C-alpha positions in Angstrom: 44.8 163.1 82.9 42.7 165.1 85.3 44.3 168.4 86.0 41.9 169.4 88.7 43.0 166.4 90.8 46.7 167.2 90.1 46.2 170.8 91.2 44.4 169.7 94.4 47.1 167.1 95.1 49.9 169.7 94.5 48.2 172.2 96.8 47.8 169.5 99.5 51.5 168.7 99.0 52.3 172.4 99.7 50.3 172.2 102.9 52.2 169.0 103.9 55.5 170.7 103.2 54.4 173.7 105.4 53.3 171.3 108.2 56.7 169.5 108.0 58.5 172.8 108.1 56.5 174.0 111.1 57.2 170.7 113.0 60.9 171.2 112.4 60.8 174.8 113.5 58.8 173.9 116.7 61.3 171.1 117.5 64.2 173.5 117.1 62.5 176.3 119.1 61.7 173.7 121.8 65.4 172.7 121.9 66.4 176.2 122.8 63.4 177.1 124.9 63.9 174.2 127.2 67.6 174.9 127.8 67.2 173.9 131.5 66.1 170.3 130.5 68.5 167.5 129.9 70.3 167.7 126.7 69.4 164.1 125.9 65.7 164.9 126.0 66.2 168.0 123.9 68.1 166.1 121.3 65.6 163.3 121.3 62.9 166.0 120.7 64.7 167.4 117.7 65.3 163.9 116.3 61.6 163.1 116.8 60.7 166.4 115.0 63.0 165.5 112.1 61.5 162.0 111.9 57.9 163.3 111.9 58.8 165.8 109.3 60.4 163.1 107.2 57.3 161.0 107.3 55.2 163.9 106.3 57.4 164.8 103.4 57.6 161.2 102.3 53.8 161.2 101.9 54.0 163.9 99.2 54.4 163.2 95.5 58.0 164.6 95.5 58.8 162.6 98.6 57.6 159.4 97.0 59.6 160.2 93.9 62.7 160.7 96.0 62.2 157.4 97.8 61.7 155.6 94.5 64.9 157.2 93.1 66.9 156.1 96.2 65.6 152.5 95.9 66.5 152.4 92.2 70.0 153.8 93.0 70.5 151.1 95.5 69.6 148.4 92.9 72.1 150.0 90.5 74.8 150.0 93.2 74.3 146.3 93.7 75.1 145.7 90.0 78.5 147.3 90.2 81.5 145.0 89.8 84.1 146.3 92.2 87.8 145.9 91.4 89.9 143.4 93.3 92.5 144.5 95.8 95.3 143.7 93.4 93.7 145.7 90.6 93.3 148.6 93.0 96.9 148.5 94.2 98.2 148.3 90.6 96.1 151.2 89.4 97.1 153.3 92.4 100.8 152.5 91.9 100.5 153.5 88.2 98.8 156.8 89.0 101.5 157.6 91.6 104.3 156.9 89.1 102.6 159.0 86.4 102.2 161.9 88.9 105.8 161.8 89.9 107.0 161.7 86.3 104.9 164.6 85.3 106.0 166.6 88.4 109.6 166.0 87.4 108.9 167.1 83.8 107.1 170.2 85.0 109.9 171.0 87.4 112.5 170.7 84.6 110.3 172.8 82.2 110.0 175.5 84.9 113.7 175.4 85.6 114.5 175.8 81.8 111.9 178.6 81.3 113.0 180.6 84.4 116.6 180.3 83.3 115.7 181.5 79.8 113.7 184.5 81.1 116.5 185.4 83.5 119.0 185.3 80.6 116.7 187.4 78.5 116.3 190.2 81.1 119.9 190.3 82.0 119.8 188.8 85.4 121.5 185.7 84.0 122.6 182.6 85.6 
């Protein structure tokens, strides 16, 4: 592994990040500087700045790694076996029933504990 090449590549990546950041800043400053111009053109200018910055960042090592990660994630998402509508409805119904049962149990527990505390401190029921 050649560390000199890695250092040069990383320093060039820093320059690319700075260029991308400066393009973003210029596009945002231009948006507000040309306040008299049509909002459509100003927004298109900002979108162009974001696109150019994205292309510049994508050419860096970290950008390529991020793009590779997103592609691998898309492949993994295609492998997922999604539940059927019936399975989803059954699971949702079961969860709702369990939530209602636990809410009632907690309500009864709270009622009993508050009654016990009131009886203990003399403000009884």
